GUZASE-330559 format. One record per residue (C-alpha): chain; z, x, y; residue number from 0. Coordinates in Angstrom, 1 decimal. Example, Ala and Ser with C-alpha at 12.3 -4.5 7.8 and 13.67 -1.06 7.14 Angstrom:
<atoms>
<"A" <7.8 12.3 -4.5> 0>
<"A" <7.1 13.7 -1.1> 1>
</atoms>
This chain:
<atoms>
<"A" <-20.3 -19.7 6.0> 0>
<"A" <-22.2 -16.9 7.9> 1>
<"A" <-25.8 -16.1 7.1> 2>
<"A" <-24.6 -12.8 5.5> 3>
<"A" <-22.3 -14.6 3.0> 4>
<"A" <-23.9 -15.8 -0.2> 5>
<"A" <-22.7 -18.8 -2.0> 6>
<"A" <-20.3 -18.4 -5.0> 7>
<"A" <-22.4 -18.8 -8.1> 8>
<"A" <-20.9 -21.1 -10.7> 9>
<"A" <-22.2 -21.6 -14.2> 10>
<"A" <-21.3 -25.1 -15.3> 11>
<"A" <-21.4 -25.0 -19.1> 12>
<"A" <-21.4 -28.3 -21.0> 13>
<"A" <-22.5 -30.1 -24.2> 14>
<"A" <-21.7 -27.9 -27.2> 15>
<"A" <-21.6 -28.3 -30.9> 16>
<"A" <-18.5 -30.5 -31.3> 17>
<"A" <-18.3 -34.2 -31.8> 18>
<"A" <-17.4 -34.5 -28.1> 19>
<"A" <-20.8 -33.2 -27.0> 20>
<"A" <-21.7 -36.4 -25.2> 21>
<"A" <-18.3 -36.7 -23.4> 22>
<"A" <-18.7 -33.1 -22.2> 23>
<"A" <-22.1 -34.1 -20.7> 24>
<"A" <-20.5 -37.0 -18.9> 25>
<"A" <-17.8 -34.7 -17.6> 26>
<"A" <-20.5 -32.3 -16.3> 27>
<"A" <-22.4 -35.1 -14.6> 28>
<"A" <-19.3 -36.2 -12.8> 29>
<"A" <-18.5 -32.7 -11.6> 30>
<"A" <-22.0 -32.0 -10.5> 31>
<"A" <-21.9 -35.1 -8.4> 32>
<"A" <-18.9 -33.9 -6.3> 33>
<"A" <-19.1 -30.1 -6.2> 34>
<"A" <-19.4 -28.6 -2.8> 35>
<"A" <-23.0 -27.4 -2.7> 36>
<"A" <-22.5 -25.8 0.7> 37>
<"A" <-20.0 -23.4 -0.8> 38>
<"A" <-21.2 -23.1 -4.4> 39>
<"A" <-24.5 -22.4 -6.1> 40>
<"A" <-24.5 -24.2 -9.4> 41>
<"A" <-26.3 -23.0 -12.5> 42>
<"A" <-26.2 -25.8 -15.1> 43>
<"A" <-26.0 -24.4 -18.6> 44>
<"A" <-26.3 -26.8 -21.5> 45>
<"A" <-25.4 -26.1 -25.1> 46>
<"A" <-27.4 -28.3 -27.4> 47>
<"A" <-25.9 -29.9 -30.5> 48>
<"A" <-27.5 -27.2 -32.6> 49>
<"A" <-25.9 -24.5 -30.5> 50>
<"A" <-28.9 -23.4 -28.3> 51>
<"A" <-28.1 -22.4 -24.8> 52>
<"A" <-30.5 -23.8 -22.2> 53>
<"A" <-31.0 -23.9 -18.5> 54>
<"A" <-30.4 -27.6 -17.8> 55>
<"A" <-31.4 -29.9 -14.9> 56>
<"A" <-28.8 -30.2 -12.2> 57>
<"A" <-29.2 -33.9 -12.1> 58>
<"A" <-25.9 -35.9 -12.5> 59>
<"A" <-27.8 -39.1 -13.1> 60>
<"A" <-29.1 -37.7 -16.4> 61>
<"A" <-25.5 -37.1 -17.5> 62>
<"A" <-24.0 -40.6 -17.2> 63>
<"A" <-23.1 -43.3 -19.7> 64>
<"A" <-25.8 -46.0 -19.6> 65>
<"A" <-23.9 -49.0 -18.1> 66>
<"A" <-26.1 -51.5 -20.0> 67>
<"A" <-26.5 -50.0 -23.4> 68>
<"A" <-23.4 -47.7 -23.3> 69>
<"A" <-25.7 -44.9 -24.6> 70>
<"A" <-24.2 -41.4 -24.1> 71>
<"A" <-26.1 -38.5 -22.7> 72>
<"A" <-26.8 -35.2 -24.5> 73>
<"A" <-28.3 -31.8 -23.8> 74>
<"A" <-32.1 -31.8 -24.5> 75>
<"A" <-33.4 -29.2 -26.9> 76>
<"A" <-36.5 -28.6 -24.8> 77>
<"A" <-34.8 -26.8 -21.9> 78>
<"A" <-35.5 -23.2 -20.9> 79>
<"A" <-33.7 -21.0 -23.5> 80>
<"A" <-31.0 -18.6 -22.3> 81>
<"A" <-30.2 -15.4 -24.0> 82>
<"A" <-26.7 -15.6 -25.5> 83>
<"A" <-25.4 -15.8 -22.8> 84>
<"A" <-24.4 -13.0 -20.3> 85>
<"A" <-24.7 -9.3 -20.0> 86>
<"A" <-21.7 -7.2 -19.1> 87>
<"A" <-22.4 -7.7 -15.4> 88>
<"A" <-22.3 -11.5 -15.6> 89>
<"A" <-26.1 -11.8 -15.5> 90>
<"A" <-27.6 -14.8 -17.1> 91>
<"A" <-31.0 -14.2 -18.8> 92>
<"A" <-33.7 -16.7 -19.5> 93>
<"A" <-36.1 -16.3 -22.5> 94>
<"A" <-39.7 -17.3 -22.3> 95>
<"A" <-42.1 -16.9 -25.2> 96>
<"A" <-44.8 -15.7 -22.9> 97>
<"A" <-43.0 -13.8 -20.2> 98>
<"A" <-40.1 -12.5 -22.3> 99>
<"A" <-36.6 -12.0 -20.8> 100>
<"A" <-35.9 -12.6 -17.2> 101>
<"A" <-32.6 -11.8 -15.5> 102>
<"A" <-31.2 -14.5 -13.2> 103>
<"A" <-28.7 -13.7 -10.4> 104>
<"A" <-25.2 -12.8 -11.5> 105>
<"A" <-22.6 -15.5 -12.1> 106>
<"A" <-19.3 -15.2 -10.3> 107>
<"A" <-17.3 -17.7 -12.5> 108>
<"A" <-17.9 -20.1 -15.4> 109>
<"A" <-16.7 -23.7 -15.4> 110>
<"A" <-16.6 -24.4 -19.2> 111>
<"A" <-16.6 -28.2 -19.3> 112>
<"A" <-16.5 -28.3 -23.1> 113>
<"A" <-14.3 -30.4 -25.3> 114>
<"A" <-13.3 -29.8 -28.8> 115>
<"A" <-14.3 -27.0 -31.3> 116>
<"A" <-16.5 -24.2 -30.0> 117>
<"A" <-15.6 -24.9 -26.4> 118>
<"A" <-12.0 -25.9 -25.9> 119>
<"A" <-10.6 -23.9 -28.8> 120>
<"A" <-10.7 -20.3 -27.6> 121>
<"A" <-14.0 -19.4 -29.1> 122>
<"A" <-16.1 -19.5 -26.0> 123>
<"A" <-13.2 -18.1 -24.0> 124>
<"A" <-13.3 -15.0 -26.2> 125>
<"A" <-17.0 -14.6 -25.5> 126>
<"A" <-16.4 -14.7 -21.8> 127>
<"A" <-13.5 -12.2 -22.2> 128>
<"A" <-15.8 -9.8 -24.1> 129>
<"A" <-18.4 -10.1 -21.3> 130>
<"A" <-15.9 -9.6 -18.5> 131>
<"A" <-16.8 -13.0 -16.9> 132>
<"A" <-14.2 -15.0 -15.0> 133>
<"A" <-13.8 -18.6 -16.2> 134>
<"A" <-11.7 -21.6 -15.4> 135>
<"A" <-9.0 -22.9 -17.7> 136>
<"A" <-6.7 -21.5 -20.4> 137>
<"A" <-7.3 -18.2 -22.1> 138>
<"A" <-8.2 -17.5 -25.7> 139>
<"A" <-4.8 -17.9 -27.4> 140>
<"A" <-3.6 -20.8 -25.3> 141>
<"A" <-6.9 -22.6 -25.8> 142>
<"A" <-6.8 -22.0 -29.6> 143>
<"A" <-3.2 -23.0 -30.0> 144>
<"A" <-3.5 -26.2 -28.0> 145>
<"A" <-6.7 -27.2 -29.8> 146>
<"A" <-5.0 -26.8 -33.2> 147>
<"A" <-2.4 -29.6 -33.1> 148>
<"A" <-0.5 -28.0 -36.0> 149>
<"A" <0.0 -24.7 -34.1> 150>
<"A" <0.7 -26.6 -31.0> 151>
<"A" <3.6 -28.5 -32.6> 152>
<"A" <4.9 -25.2 -34.1> 153>
<"A" <4.9 -23.7 -30.6> 154>
<"A" <6.5 -26.7 -29.0> 155>
<"A" <9.3 -26.9 -31.6> 156>
<"A" <9.8 -23.1 -31.2> 157>
<"A" <10.4 -23.7 -27.5> 158>
<"A" <12.8 -26.6 -28.1> 159>
<"A" <10.4 -29.2 -26.9> 160>
<"A" <10.6 -32.5 -28.9> 161>
<"A" <7.5 -33.8 -30.8> 162>
<"A" <6.9 -36.3 -33.7> 163>
<"A" <7.5 -35.5 -37.3> 164>
<"A" <4.3 -34.4 -39.1> 165>
<"A" <2.7 -33.0 -42.2> 166>
<"A" <-0.1 -30.4 -42.0> 167>
<"A" <-2.8 -30.5 -44.6> 168>
<"A" <-5.0 -27.4 -45.0> 169>
<"A" <-8.3 -27.4 -47.0> 170>
<"A" <-6.8 -25.4 -49.8> 171>
<"A" <-3.7 -27.7 -50.1> 172>
<"A" <-5.9 -30.8 -50.2> 173>
<"A" <-8.0 -29.3 -53.0> 174>
<"A" <-5.3 -27.8 -55.1> 175>
<"A" <-1.9 -29.4 -54.1> 176>
<"A" <-2.9 -33.0 -53.4> 177>
<"A" <0.0 -34.6 -55.1> 178>
<"A" <2.5 -32.5 -53.2> 179>
<"A" <0.7 -33.3 -49.9> 180>
<"A" <0.8 -37.0 -50.7> 181>
<"A" <4.5 -36.9 -51.5> 182>
<"A" <5.2 -35.1 -48.2> 183>
<"A" <3.2 -37.8 -46.3> 184>
<"A" <5.1 -40.5 -48.1> 185>
<"A" <8.4 -38.9 -47.0> 186>
<"A" <7.4 -39.5 -43.4> 187>
<"A" <7.8 -43.2 -44.2> 188>
<"A" <6.4 -46.3 -42.4> 189>
<"A" <3.2 -46.0 -40.3> 190>
<"A" <1.4 -42.7 -39.9> 191>
<"A" <-1.7 -41.5 -38.0> 192>
<"A" <-4.1 -39.2 -39.7> 193>
<"A" <-6.3 -37.0 -37.5> 194>
<"A" <-8.4 -33.9 -37.5> 195>
<"A" <-6.2 -31.0 -36.4> 196>
<"A" <-8.8 -29.5 -34.1> 197>
<"A" <-10.7 -32.4 -32.5> 198>
<"A" <-10.2 -34.4 -29.4> 199>
<"A" <-11.2 -37.7 -27.7> 200>
<"A" <-9.4 -39.5 -30.5> 201>
<"A" <-12.4 -38.8 -32.8> 202>
<"A" <-11.8 -39.2 -36.6> 203>
<"A" <-8.3 -40.7 -36.3> 204>
<"A" <-7.1 -43.4 -38.7> 205>
<"A" <-3.9 -45.5 -38.7> 206>
<"A" <-2.2 -46.0 -42.1> 207>
<"A" <0.4 -48.8 -42.1> 208>
<"A" <2.2 -47.5 -45.2> 209>
<"A" <2.6 -43.7 -45.7> 210>
<"A" <3.3 -44.4 -49.4> 211>
<"A" <-0.1 -46.1 -49.9> 212>
<"A" <-1.8 -43.3 -51.7> 213>
<"A" <-5.3 -44.7 -51.6> 214>
<"A" <-5.1 -45.5 -47.9> 215>
<"A" <-3.8 -42.0 -47.1> 216>
<"A" <-6.6 -40.3 -49.2> 217>
<"A" <-9.2 -42.4 -47.4> 218>
<"A" <-7.8 -41.5 -44.0> 219>
<"A" <-7.6 -37.8 -44.8> 220>
<"A" <-11.1 -37.7 -46.1> 221>
<"A" <-12.3 -39.5 -42.9> 222>
<"A" <-10.5 -36.8 -40.8> 223>
<"A" <-12.0 -34.0 -42.9> 224>
<"A" <-15.4 -35.1 -41.9> 225>
<"A" <-14.6 -33.6 -38.5> 226>
<"A" <-12.2 -30.8 -39.6> 227>
<"A" <-11.1 -29.4 -42.9> 228>
<"A" <-7.6 -29.1 -41.5> 229>
<"A" <-5.7 -32.4 -41.0> 230>
<"A" <-2.6 -33.5 -39.3> 231>
<"A" <-0.6 -36.5 -40.5> 232>
<"A" <2.0 -37.8 -37.9> 233>
<"A" <4.8 -40.3 -38.2> 234>
<"A" <4.3 -43.2 -35.8> 235>
<"A" <6.4 -43.1 -32.6> 236>
<"A" <7.0 -46.6 -31.3> 237>
<"A" <6.9 -46.2 -27.5> 238>
<"A" <4.8 -46.2 -24.4> 239>
<"A" <2.0 -43.7 -24.0> 240>
<"A" <2.5 -41.7 -20.8> 241>
<"A" <0.3 -38.8 -19.5> 242>
<"A" <0.7 -36.2 -16.8> 243>
<"A" <-1.8 -33.9 -15.2> 244>
<"A" <-0.9 -30.2 -14.6> 245>
<"A" <-2.5 -27.7 -12.3> 246>
<"A" <-1.9 -24.0 -11.9> 247>
<"A" <-0.1 -23.6 -8.6> 248>
<"A" <-2.2 -22.2 -5.7> 249>
<"A" <0.6 -19.9 -4.7> 250>
<"A" <1.2 -18.6 -8.2> 251>
<"A" <4.5 -20.4 -8.6> 252>
<"A" <5.6 -23.3 -10.8> 253>
<"A" <2.8 -25.5 -12.0> 254>
<"A" <2.1 -28.7 -10.0> 255>
<"A" <2.4 -31.9 -11.9> 256>
<"A" <0.8 -35.3 -11.1> 257>
<"A" <2.3 -38.7 -11.0> 258>
<"A" <2.5 -40.0 -14.6> 259>
<"A" <0.1 -42.6 -15.9> 260>
<"A" <0.7 -45.2 -18.6> 261>
<"A" <-2.1 -46.0 -21.0> 262>
<"A" <-2.8 -49.7 -21.8> 263>
<"A" <-5.0 -50.0 -24.8> 264>
<"A" <-7.6 -52.9 -24.6> 265>
<"A" <-7.2 -55.9 -26.7> 266>
<"A" <-8.8 -55.6 -30.1> 267>
<"A" <-7.8 -51.9 -30.6> 268>
<"A" <-4.9 -50.8 -32.8> 269>
<"A" <-4.6 -47.5 -30.9> 270>
<"A" <-6.3 -45.3 -28.3> 271>
<"A" <-9.4 -44.2 -30.3> 272>
<"A" <-12.7 -43.0 -28.9> 273>
<"A" <-14.1 -46.5 -28.2> 274>
<"A" <-10.9 -47.7 -26.7> 275>
<"A" <-10.8 -44.6 -24.4> 276>
<"A" <-14.5 -44.6 -23.2> 277>
<"A" <-16.2 -47.8 -24.1> 278>
<"A" <-13.7 -50.5 -23.5> 279>
<"A" <-11.5 -52.1 -20.8> 280>
<"A" <-8.5 -49.9 -21.6> 281>
<"A" <-6.6 -49.1 -18.4> 282>
<"A" <-4.0 -47.0 -16.7> 283>
<"A" <-1.1 -47.8 -14.6> 284>
<"A" <-0.4 -45.0 -12.0> 285>
<"A" <2.3 -44.3 -11.4> 286>
<"A" <3.8 -45.5 -14.7> 287>
<"A" <6.4 -48.1 -14.2> 288>
<"A" <9.4 -46.2 -15.6> 289>
<"A" <12.7 -45.2 -14.1> 290>
<"A" <12.6 -42.4 -11.5> 291>
<"A" <14.9 -40.3 -13.7> 292>
<"A" <12.4 -40.6 -16.6> 293>
<"A" <9.5 -39.8 -14.3> 294>
<"A" <11.3 -36.6 -13.1> 295>
<"A" <12.0 -35.6 -16.8> 296>
<"A" <8.4 -36.2 -17.8> 297>
<"A" <7.0 -34.2 -14.9> 298>
<"A" <9.4 -31.4 -15.6> 299>
<"A" <8.6 -31.4 -19.3> 300>
<"A" <4.9 -31.3 -18.5> 301>
<"A" <5.3 -28.1 -16.5> 302>
<"A" <7.5 -26.7 -19.3> 303>
<"A" <4.8 -27.4 -21.9> 304>
<"A" <2.1 -25.9 -19.7> 305>
<"A" <4.1 -22.6 -19.4> 306>
<"A" <5.4 -22.6 -23.0> 307>
<"A" <1.8 -22.8 -24.2> 308>
<"A" <0.6 -20.1 -21.8> 309>
<"A" <-1.8 -22.4 -20.0> 310>
<"A" <-3.8 -21.6 -16.9> 311>
<"A" <-5.9 -23.6 -14.5> 312>
<"A" <-5.3 -27.2 -15.7> 313>
<"A" <-4.1 -29.3 -18.6> 314>
<"A" <-3.1 -32.8 -19.5> 315>
<"A" <0.1 -33.4 -21.4> 316>
<"A" <0.5 -36.7 -23.3> 317>
<"A" <3.9 -38.2 -24.2> 318>
<"A" <5.6 -41.0 -25.9> 319>
<"A" <8.4 -42.7 -24.0> 320>
<"A" <10.6 -44.8 -26.3> 321>
<"A" <12.8 -47.9 -25.5> 322>
<"A" <15.9 -45.8 -25.6> 323>
<"A" <14.5 -43.3 -23.1> 324>
<"A" <13.5 -40.5 -25.5> 325>
<"A" <10.5 -38.4 -24.5> 326>
<"A" <8.3 -36.8 -27.2> 327>
<"A" <5.2 -34.7 -26.6> 328>
<"A" <2.2 -36.1 -28.3> 329>
<"A" <-0.4 -33.5 -27.5> 330>
<"A" <-1.8 -31.0 -24.9> 331>
<"A" <-5.4 -30.8 -23.6> 332>
<"A" <-6.4 -27.6 -21.9> 333>
<"A" <-9.8 -29.1 -20.7> 334>
<"A" <-9.1 -32.8 -20.2> 335>
<"A" <-11.9 -35.1 -19.6> 336>
<"A" <-13.3 -35.5 -16.0> 337>
<"A" <-15.3 -38.6 -16.6> 338>
<"A" <-14.8 -41.6 -14.3> 339>
<"A" <-12.7 -43.2 -17.0> 340>
<"A" <-10.6 -40.1 -17.6> 341>
<"A" <-6.9 -40.1 -16.8> 342>
<"A" <-6.7 -36.6 -15.4> 343>
<"A" <-8.7 -37.2 -12.1> 344>
<"A" <-7.2 -40.6 -11.7> 345>
<"A" <-3.7 -39.3 -11.9> 346>
<"A" <-4.4 -36.6 -9.4> 347>
<"A" <-6.1 -39.0 -7.1> 348>
<"A" <-3.0 -41.2 -7.1> 349>
<"A" <-1.0 -38.0 -6.4> 350>
<"A" <-3.1 -37.1 -3.3> 351>
<"A" <-5.7 -34.7 -4.8> 352>
<"A" <-9.2 -36.1 -4.8> 353>
<"A" <-11.9 -35.3 -7.4> 354>
<"A" <-13.8 -32.8 -5.3> 355>
<"A" <-10.6 -30.9 -4.5> 356>
<"A" <-9.7 -30.8 -8.2> 357>
<"A" <-13.1 -29.2 -9.0> 358>
<"A" <-12.7 -26.7 -6.1> 359>
<"A" <-9.2 -25.8 -7.2> 360>
<"A" <-10.4 -25.1 -10.8> 361>
<"A" <-12.9 -22.7 -9.5> 362>
<"A" <-10.7 -20.9 -6.9> 363>
<"A" <-7.8 -20.3 -9.3> 364>
<"A" <-10.3 -18.9 -11.8> 365>
<"A" <-11.9 -16.6 -9.2> 366>
<"A" <-8.5 -15.0 -8.3> 367>
<"A" <-8.0 -14.0 -11.9> 368>
<"A" <-9.2 -10.5 -12.9> 369>
<"A" <-11.3 -10.3 -16.1> 370>
<"A" <-9.4 -8.8 -19.0> 371>
<"A" <-6.1 -9.4 -20.6> 372>
<"A" <-4.3 -12.3 -19.0> 373>
</atoms>
């Protein structure tokens, strides 16, 4: 880089108002520890749990899970306040009670390392679109549709992509048509999983062994509604859990897909919930030990899902692979976790793309996109 060339200024946005605030912080810490500081000038922007935007310290060590206590980091409320959050030229502005508003240098691109509602669901993407600021990852509609598992399933089915049977439960239906909802759930038969429609990191999920057990289903729906008034009830699929990472192609062609990983849930956990994912000995086998033909189908389907949902930048596609070789899509994550325990960077590492290269690729593909309609 010549002395005349300035560094690319990247706002790394993390934290947020969702139940995945802490995991977003861990993701940001991992990214900050590997980003190329010779090429990029990082502006760390934290969003507190209450929704305040603050200029955060660029210290990865403050954004790690405590190895001894397993305590999770969060964005401190006492950071320097930011005006919300950009002007039309991409300028960040700090707010000081004594000195007033101060403009910081313009931001070239935003890396929104946010998971869950108010970050991964199209809301913050819409804000960036209005401000004309480039950002990494999927656009407004793709983010919203992927975050809402009910709409995701509808789009998959509409594109002929197989997924599990389900019942969607809206707030109104639960309040005014509960008996019909419970009858529909009972029709799924057997074991069901009840989850918030618009949450991630396996937060708020319950397993109900008998879909006809009204009391158990009601308790599971109420638990999910603590995180989201809209709930998804899915029929259990007996099969292996396989995941693939997807990246927008550097040449603009067909998306690149990683080697698949198989999830092995740690002993003592019924399914891959939050604790099993982040705070246990759950593990991955990469590449998954499945036939080559199945691997090819999985990778092809992952690219198909990415394009059918209109994704950009990156995504992780989760599948079920049954004993008879059937492949069903479980869900799609448009901003998959980047923590050391996360599948996405591990899968790409096994495929030959290291962590730092992943981060660089997220930024460079975002930079080549013009602001405005995608």
